[in-house]
Every structure is written in structure tokens, then in C-alpha cells.
C-alpha positions in Angstrom: 109.4 9.8 -83.4 106.6 10.6 -84.6 103.3 11.0 -82.2 100.3 9.6 -84.2 96.9 11.7 -83.6 95.6 10.0 -80.1 99.1 10.6 -78.2 99.1 14.1 -78.7 95.7 14.5 -77.5 96.2 11.9 -74.7 99.9 14.7 -74.2 97.6 17.1 -74.3 95.1 16.6 -71.8 97.4 15.3 -69.6 99.5 19.1 -69.9 96.2 20.6 -68.9 95.8 18.2 -66.6 97.8 18.0 -63.8 97.5 20.9 -62.8 94.1 20.1 -61.7 95.0 16.8 -60.2 97.8 18.3 -58.3 95.6 21.7 -56.8 93.0 18.7 -56.2 95.6 16.0 -54.4 96.7 19.7 -52.4 93.1 21.0 -51.3 93.0 20.3 -47.5 89.8 17.5 -47.0 86.0 18.4 -46.2 85.5 18.8 -42.4 82.6 17.0 -41.2 80.5 19.1 -39.3 80.2 17.0 -35.8 78.3 17.4 -32.2 80.9 18.5 -30.9 81.1 21.3 -33.5 77.4 22.0 -32.9 77.9 22.2 -28.9 80.6 24.4 -29.3 78.7 26.8 -31.7 75.3 27.8 -29.2 78.0 27.7 -26.0 79.5 30.7 -28.1 76.0 32.1 -28.9 75.0 31.7 -25.2 78.0 33.6 -23.5 77.6 37.0 -26.1 73.2 37.1 -26.0 72.1 34.8 -23.0 68.4 34.1 -23.1 66.0 34.7 -20.2 65.4 33.3 -16.8 62.3 31.6 -16.6 61.1 33.7 -13.5 61.7 36.8 -15.7 59.5 35.7 -19.1 57.3 33.7 -16.9 56.4 38.0 -14.7 56.9 39.1 -17.7 53.1 37.1 -19.1 51.4 38.3 -15.6 52.7 41.2 -14.1 49.5 42.5 -16.3 47.2 40.7 -14.3 48.7 41.4 -10.6 46.4 43.4 -8.1 47.8 44.9 -4.2 44.1 44.3 -2.8 43.8 46.5 0.5 40.8 45.4 3.0 39.7 49.0 4.9 37.1 49.7 8.0 35.3 53.0 6.5 33.3 53.2 4.5 34.7 55.7 2.5 35.0 58.9 2.1 32.4 60.1 0.0 30.2 57.6 1.8 31.1 59.5 5.0 31.0 63.4 3.7 27.0 62.4 3.1 26.5 61.4 6.0 24.9 57.8 4.7 25.4 54.0 5.1 27.4 51.9 3.7 26.8 51.0 -0.2 27.7 47.0 0.0 30.6 47.6 1.7 31.9 49.8 -0.6 31.9 53.2 -2.1 31.3 55.2 -4.7 34.8 55.4 -6.3 35.5 58.7 -7.1 36.9 59.6 -10.7 39.0 61.2 -10.1 42.0 59.7 -7.5 43.9 57.9 -9.0 46.9 55.6 -6.3 50.9 55.4 -7.8 53.0 52.8 -5.8 50.2 51.0 -4.1 49.5 54.9 -1.6 45.5 54.9 -1.0 43.3 58.0 -0.8 41.3 57.4 1.9 41.7 57.8 5.4 40.1 54.4 7.1 42.3 51.7 8.3 44.0 48.7 6.6 42.3 45.7 7.9 44.1 43.3 5.4 46.7 44.0 2.7 47.1 41.3 0.0 47.8 40.5 -3.9 44.7 39.4 -6.1 45.0 38.4 -10.2 42.4 39.8 -12.8 41.2 36.5 -14.7 38.3 37.8 -17.0 39.8 41.9 -18.3 36.4 44.1 -17.7 37.8 43.5 -13.8 37.1 41.2 -12.6 39.3 39.6 -9.6 40.4 36.4 -8.2 42.0 37.0 -4.1 42.2 35.1 -0.8 38.6 35.7 1.8 41.0 36.2 4.3 42.3 39.2 2.4 38.6 41.4 2.5 37.4 39.7 5.3 35.9 41.5 8.1 36.7 45.3 5.3 34.0 47.7 4.5 35.4 48.8 1.9 37.9 46.7 -0.5 40.4 48.9 -2.8 42.6 47.5 -5.5 46.0 49.6 -7.0 46.6 48.2 -10.6 49.7 47.1 -12.4 49.7 50.8 -13.9 49.0 52.6 -10.1 45.9 53.0 -11.0 43.3 52.2 -8.2 40.0 51.7 -8.3 37.3 51.0 -5.3 35.9 46.8 -5.6 33.3 45.0 -4.6 32.9 41.2 -3.3 30.9 39.8 -5.8 30.7 35.5 -4.6 33.2 34.1 -1.8 34.6 30.2 -1.3 35.0 29.8 2.3 35.7 26.6 1.7 38.5 27.5 -0.9 39.7 31.2 1.5 38.7 32.7 -2.1 37.2 35.8 -2.7 36.1 37.0 -6.0 36.4 40.6 -6.7 34.8 44.0 -9.5 36.8 46.2 -9.9 34.8 49.6 -10.2 37.0 51.3 -12.7 39.9 49.7 -14.9 43.2 50.6 -16.5 42.4 50.5 -20.5 44.8 48.1 -21.5 43.8 45.3 -18.9 45.7 42.5 -18.8 43.7 39.0 -17.7 45.6 36.0 -16.2 46.1 33.0 -19.0 44.7 30.0 -16.6 46.2 26.4 -17.0 44.7 22.8 -15.8 46.8 21.9 -12.9 45.3 17.8 -14.1 48.9 17.4 -15.7 51.5 19.5 -12.8 53.6 17.7 -11.2 56.6 18.1 -8.7 59.2 19.1 -9.3 57.9 21.4 -12.1 59.0 26.1 -11.7 57.0 27.6 -10.7 56.8 31.2 -10.0 55.0 33.1 -6.8 54.0 37.2 -7.4 51.8 39.0 -5.1 52.3 41.8 -2.4 54.0 40.5 0.7 54.2 42.6 3.3 52.6 45.4 1.2 55.8 45.3 -1.3 56.0 44.8 -3.9 54.8 43.4 -7.1 57.5 41.2 -5.7 58.5 37.7 -7.9 60.4 34.8 -6.6 60.2 31.5 -7.6 60.1 27.1 -6.7 59.2 24.6 -8.0 55.7 21.8 -7.0 56.9 20.3 -3.3 53.5 17.8 -3.5 50.0 17.0 -4.2 46.4 17.5 -3.3 47.6 18.6 -0.1 46.3 19.7 2.9 46.5 22.2 5.4 44.8 23.3 8.6 45.0 27.1 10.1 46.9 27.6 12.8 43.9 29.1 15.4 42.1 25.2 14.1 39.2 26.3 12.4 39.3 25.8 8.6 41.1 23.0 6.7 41.6 22.9 3.5 42.4 20.6 1.2 43.3 19.5 -2.5 46.4 22.8 -2.6 49.7 22.8 -4.5 52.6 22.5 -2.4 55.4 24.3 -3.1 58.8 26.3 -2.1 58.5 30.1 -3.8 59.0 32.8 -1.4 55.9 34.1 0.2 54.8 35.1 3.8 51.9 37.6 4.9 50.8 39.4 1.9 51.9 37.6 -1.0 47.7 35.3 -0.5 45.7 35.3 -3.1 48.6 35.5 -5.6 48.6 34.1 -8.8 51.3 30.6 -8.8 52.7 29.9 -12.1 54.6 28.2 -14.4 57.0 28.9 -17.0 54.5 30.2 -19.7 53.1 32.5 -17.6 49.7 31.0 -17.2 47.8 30.6 -13.5 47.4 26.8 -11.7 46.6 28.0 -7.9 46.4 31.4 -6.1 48.2 31.3 -2.9 47.0 30.9 0.1 48.9 29.0 3.6 52.2 29.1 4.3 53.1 26.6 6.5 54.7 27.4 9.7 55.8 25.6 13.1 56.3 28.6 15.0 54.7 32.0 15.6 56.1 34.2 13.9 55.2 34.6 10.7 57.6 34.2 7.6 58.7 31.5 5.2 60.2 28.5 6.5 60.6 26.7 2.4 55.9 25.2 2.9 53.4 27.3 1.0 50.1 26.5 -0.6 48.4 27.3 -3.2 44.7 26.7 -4.2 44.5 24.9 -7.5 42.5 26.9 -10.1 40.0 24.8 -11.6 38.2 25.9 -8.0 38.6 29.2 -7.9 38.0 29.8 -11.6 34.8 27.5 -10.9 33.3 30.4 -8.3 34.1 32.9 -10.7 31.5 31.7 -13.3 34.6 30.0 -15.3 33.9 27.4 -17.3 35.6 23.8 -16.7 38.7 23.4 -18.2 
């Protein structure tokens, strides 16, 4: 039988295209990517490369701004040797002395030990008034170990706050970032950084437990209001340190702990002064 020309064309097409059709039919169907596959991939990635904790990230951002604050009962080695009186309660610094690890080069007795946070990179520091109250001289120790005399430039007794100015500062001093508490909510994570019992810097994490709280001092002499309540660990010496968000931004200054007994230890209730109160006394613009 003789095929017409179109028949030969059809036969050739079937001969050439048949294997292709058979191969396409044998190919497995393309896999559809679902949310389940994506979640599994993310879990696998986190297992091999876990993300740093929010507390560690917050501390990394604030660590360069936290200082140890020491109130002393003397007028300083330089004034004592010269037989002169106090220089506004602060001795002139000796440029040759650089403390390490919080050790004080002076011979004065400590009348208060606490924490502070740098809010202006020229050396302006916020702390609690009760940390430096009664001190004839104030010293601060920066995160790199540099030690400096400091002068009290402003006090806010109604908020138990004091503003210090360091006379010597590190070349790369880092000022903290301040954040308004207007949108702060109970349940948000916060981190407290300071020097409880002089040990530190010490980092503890918790949450905002409440807002607009009131605290009466154990002696009943002072009532602080509009406070942030938090449950991050705080102890004597934590006073004056920053309370920061996961972004490392300061929302408050740790001020007090509530304890139903006379022994001063933490039972889960701490208070911080909102940063708006403190910033105003330091001459910073409102949020």
C-alpha cells in the first residue's frame, strides 16, 4: 500500500513525538510548596542557627551606656593632700588613674553604690538621688573600666532622680536611646541592667507588670507615683540602672523594690520611673 504524502508526515510525527509523550507521562508531578513545608524549613534553620535571645540583643545595645555609680564620704585625695575644702562635693580628677572592674582608687568610704545610664554622649548620666544622697564625692565607672569623678548637676527629689556630669569620658562613649512610654503595655518584655550589690553589669529579664503604680518608701517619708511595675530581677545596687525594651531603648530608671519584710531582697515587684520624667530634668526635649 502506498501512503499519501500526508500519511508519511503523520507517521513521522508519531515516530518522533511518541517517546516525548511517553517521557512526559512518566515524569513525576511537580511538588506543590505548602505552608507545612515552609514551617519545616524554618524549624530546620533555627535548629542549626538559633537566633540570639531578645534579652541578649537588648543588653548588647545598652551595655556601652551603663555605668557604676559610687558615692563617697571624703573630699578626694587631691583636696585632702592640699588641705582644701570640697569642690562642689567633687574632687578634681587625676588623669593618670583609670579604674578597672569597678575598683575605686580613692580612700573614701562608700555611702552609696548604684547604677546609672549615659543619656548624652558628652557625659550626662541619670541615676537615683538616693544613690548619691549624702555623698561628698561621686565617682562613675564606665563600661570600658574608665573611672571618673562626677558632679551632681540637677536633682529631682519628687522622682528620686539625679543628673550627673562625668569629668572624664571614654573616647567612644555611647549614649542610650530613650523611648516614650506612651505605648508601653503590660506584658511587654523588658530588661534591667545594673550593679546589684555592686556586682555587674548584671542583666535580668522580665515583663512590664503594670503601669501608673505608686510606691511608698519603707520609712514612709516619700511617695513616688506614675511608676512602671516590672518583675525583672532587681536588688540594692540596681537603683539608677536602665529598664529597656527588646530594642535596647530605655523606658525607665530602676528606682525601688517592694518587699514585705525588712530584709532587702527581690520578691518579684520592682518599680521604675518613666524616662519622660527623667529626661525633662536632664534638659532633654520631650518625646
